[in-house]
C-alpha positions as CSV (number, residue, x, y, z in Angstrom):
1,M,0.2,0.1,-0.1
2,K,1.3,3.4,-1.2
3,T,1.3,6.2,1.8
4,S,1.4,9.6,1.6
5,V,2.9,12.2,5.1
6,I,0.7,14.8,5.6
7,A,1.3,17.0,8.7
8,M,-1.4,18.8,10.4
9,R,-2.8,20.6,13.5
10,V,-5.6,19.2,15.7
11,D,-7.5,20.5,18.6
12,E,-6.3,19.8,22.2
13,S,-9.7,17.3,23.1
14,T,-8.6,15.5,19.8
15,S,-4.8,15.1,20.8
16,L,-5.8,13.7,23.7
17,L,-8.2,11.4,22.5
18,I,-5.3,10.3,20.2
19,K,-2.9,10.1,23.3
20,K,-5.5,7.8,25.1
21,L,-6.1,5.5,22.0
22,I,-2.1,4.9,22.4
23,K,-2.9,4.5,25.8
24,Y,-5.2,1.7,26.4
25,N,-3.2,0.1,23.3
26,L,-6.1,0.7,20.4
27,A,-3.9,2.2,18.5
28,G,0.3,1.8,18.4
29,N,1.1,5.1,17.4
30,S,-0.3,8.4,16.7
31,A,-0.1,7.6,12.9
32,E,-2.3,4.8,13.9
33,A,-4.6,6.3,16.4
34,V,-6.0,9.0,13.8
35,R,-6.3,6.7,10.7
36,F,-8.6,4.8,14.2
37,I,-9.9,8.1,13.9
38,M,-10.8,8.4,10.2
39,L,-12.1,4.8,9.9
40,K,-14.1,4.2,12.5
41,S,-15.4,8.1,13.0
42,L,-14.1,10.2,16.0
43,G,-17.3,9.5,18.1
44,V,-16.6,5.7,18.2
45,A,-12.9,6.4,19.1
46,R,-14.3,8.4,21.7
47,G,-17.2,5.4,22.6
48,E,-14.1,3.0,22.9
49,V,-11.6,5.3,24.9
50,E,-14.9,6.1,27.6
51,R,-15.4,1.9,28.0
52,R,-11.7,1.4,28.8
53,E,-11.8,4.4,30.7
54,K,-15.1,3.1,32.9
55,A,-13.3,-0.6,32.9
56,E,-9.9,0.9,34.2
57,R,-12.7,2.8,37.0
58,L,-14.1,0.1,38.4
59,L,-10.5,-2.1,38.6
60,S,-9.2,0.4,40.3
61,G,-12.1,0.5,42.4
62,W,-12.2,-2.9,43.5
63,Q,-8.1,-2.6,43.8
64,E,-8.9,-0.2,46.5
65,K,-12.0,-2.0,48.1
66,G,-11.9,-4.9,47.4
67,F,-13.9,-7.2,45.4
68,P,-17.8,-6.5,45.5
69,E,-20.1,-8.9,47.9
70,L,-21.6,-12.0,45.8
71,P,-25.0,-13.1,46.8
72,A,-24.7,-16.5,49.1
73,D,-27.3,-17.9,46.6
74,L,-25.5,-17.2,43.3
75,S,-25.2,-20.6,41.9
76,A,-29.2,-20.8,42.6
77,L,-30.2,-17.3,40.7
78,S,-27.6,-18.5,37.7
79,M,-29.8,-21.9,37.4
80,K,-32.9,-19.7,37.6
81,E,-32.0,-17.1,35.0
82,R,-31.0,-20.2,32.6
83,E,-34.6,-21.6,32.9
């Protein structure tokens, strides 16, 4: 595939989004992050980052406070949901 190099300026929010795409391993570098945004759209890219941030907050909370208490009858609830 033949490619072209294009220099461009982006606003601060797009720059932050590019950095987050790299942080969450959705892109390996800034060029891949920009391609991700171009192919999937800005909205999809933001949605993916928000989903990863939510998961990170959830995991951080569990690391600080421990895992949430599960119901004692969890097995029975699981079986009932399958019926």
